[in-house]
C-alpha positions as CSV (number, residue, x, y, z in Angstrom):
1,M,-10.4,-31.6,-5.4
2,Q,-7.0,-30.7,-4.4
3,I,-6.1,-27.0,-5.0
4,P,-2.5,-26.5,-6.3
5,S,-0.4,-23.9,-4.4
6,R,0.0,-21.7,-7.4
7,F,-3.8,-20.8,-6.9
8,L,-3.3,-19.9,-3.3
9,R,-2.4,-16.5,-1.8
10,V,-2.5,-15.3,1.9
11,N,-3.5,-11.7,2.4
12,P,-3.2,-9.8,5.6
13,S,-6.6,-8.1,5.2
14,Y,-9.9,-8.5,3.2
15,R,-12.2,-5.7,2.5
16,G,-10.6,-3.6,5.2
17,V,-10.8,-6.4,7.8
18,E,-7.4,-7.2,9.2
19,S,-6.6,-10.8,10.4
20,Q,-3.8,-11.8,12.5
21,E,-3.4,-15.1,10.6
22,G,-4.3,-13.6,7.3
23,W,-7.0,-14.5,4.6
24,L,-6.6,-17.5,2.3
25,E,-7.4,-16.6,-1.2
26,I,-8.1,-19.4,-3.7
27,D,-8.2,-18.3,-7.2
28,V,-10.9,-20.7,-8.7
29,K,-11.4,-19.0,-12.0
30,A,-8.4,-21.1,-13.5
31,V,-9.7,-24.3,-11.9
32,D,-12.5,-26.5,-13.4
33,T,-14.9,-26.9,-10.4
34,E,-17.7,-28.6,-12.3
35,G,-19.2,-31.1,-10.0
36,V,-16.8,-30.3,-7.1
37,S,-18.3,-30.4,-3.7
38,K,-15.1,-30.1,-1.6
39,L,-11.8,-28.2,-1.8
40,Y,-8.7,-29.4,-0.2
41,V,-5.8,-27.3,0.6
42,N,-2.5,-28.6,1.8
43,L,-1.7,-26.5,4.8
44,D,2.0,-27.1,4.2
45,D,1.6,-24.9,1.0
46,V,-0.2,-22.3,3.0
47,A,2.7,-22.1,5.6
48,R,5.2,-21.9,2.7
49,I,3.3,-19.0,0.9
50,R,3.0,-17.2,4.3
51,A,6.8,-17.6,4.9
52,K,7.4,-16.1,1.4
53,R,5.3,-13.1,2.2
54,G,7.1,-12.6,5.4
55,E,10.4,-12.8,3.6
56,A,9.3,-10.2,1.0
57,S,8.0,-7.9,3.8
58,K,11.4,-8.1,5.5
59,L,13.2,-7.1,2.3
60,L,11.0,-4.2,1.6
61,D,11.5,-3.0,5.3
62,A,15.3,-3.2,4.7
63,W,15.1,-1.4,1.5
64,D,13.1,1.4,3.1
65,A,15.6,1.6,5.9
66,A,18.3,1.9,3.5
67,F,16.9,4.2,0.8
68,G,13.8,5.9,2.2
69,H,10.8,6.1,4.4
70,K,7.6,3.9,4.7
71,E,4.7,5.4,3.1
72,D,2.7,5.7,6.2
73,E,5.6,7.7,7.8
74,Q,5.4,10.5,5.3
């Protein structure tokens, strides 16, 4: 079964465990997995999602630099 990218998310940590590459979260509650024995994820989708997260992080850093401080610096 191929998992659509809308059900994928890359997280920097899981249960307090950091990962340099991140953790791939697959939201399976919206997917019918009856009779499924294998899941396929296009790694191009994972790279795209990771890039979006990086862009969002850069925007937040720019916002903090312009208008305030990061939470961990307070």
